[in-house]
N, C-alpha and C positions, 0 to 999 in steps of 0.2 A: 406788575412786572418791575423787578429791581435791578437796576444796572449801576456798579462802581468799579472805578479804575484805581488801583494802586500803583504809584509811580516810585521807584526805588532809584535813588543815586547810588552808585557803586564805585568802589575805588579796587584797583586790581593791581596791588603792588608787585613790583619786578617783573611786570609784563613789558616785554620790550619791542614788541611788533603787534601790528593790526591782525596778522595772522595767528600769532599766540593768543590774542584778544578773543578772536573768533572761537579759538578751539576752548577757551574757558566758558564763554557765554553760551555757545551752542548747547552743550549739556545741561546748562542750567535752565536755559528756556524749557527745553524739551522735557526735563525733569518737573518743572512747575505745572506744565500741561498734564503729564502723566499722573502726578500725584494729587492735583489739586483740580484739575478739569477746567482750568483757566486759559484764556487766550493770553500770551505773553509775547512781547516784542521789545527790541531795542529800538528807542525813539530819539535819542540825543546823543551827541559827543561820539558819533560814528569815527570820527578822524583821530580821536585821542586813544593812544595806548594803555592808558592807566586809569581811565575813566568811562564810566558807561552809565547810562538811564535806560531802564528798562519800565515798560508799563504793562501791568497784568489786569485783565477784565474779567468780571464775573457778572453772568446774568442768572437771575433765579425768581422764583414766584415768593421767596420768603426773604425779606429784608434782613432779617436776623442771621440768616444762613451766608448772606453775603459777607456781611461784618465779620461773622465768625471765621470765614475762609480767609478774608484778606488780612485780618489779625494774624494769622499763622504763618504768612509767607516770609517776612523779614527774619524771624527766627529760624525758619526752616533753611532758608538760603546761608545764614551765617553757621548753621551746625552742619549742613551738608558739603558746603563749598568754603572751607576753612581758608582758601586762599583769596576770597573776596570779602571785602568789607562793605557792610551796609553804612552808607554815610548819612543818608537822609531818606524820609518816606513821607508820602502825600496822599490822602485818600481824596477822590472826587465822585460825588455821587452825580450820575447823570439822569 
């Protein structure tokens, strides 16, 4: 079994409140789950209006499949959510 996590540091320009931030992040997290069958959650900077850190976890019997899925996520986020900027990404194999 192969388990890997991708952490994305995101910038949400122009976001003025935590409520607005939740409104942007919630569809992103559910879209990641729907599109890629990953578990995704906001894991840091919950008190910041304009910054967010999310982690996506993939479990598979095939390590190459895990790598392929995680490699697609940052580009998908930037294409699908143009109001969100991916600032940094980090993959951790568990």
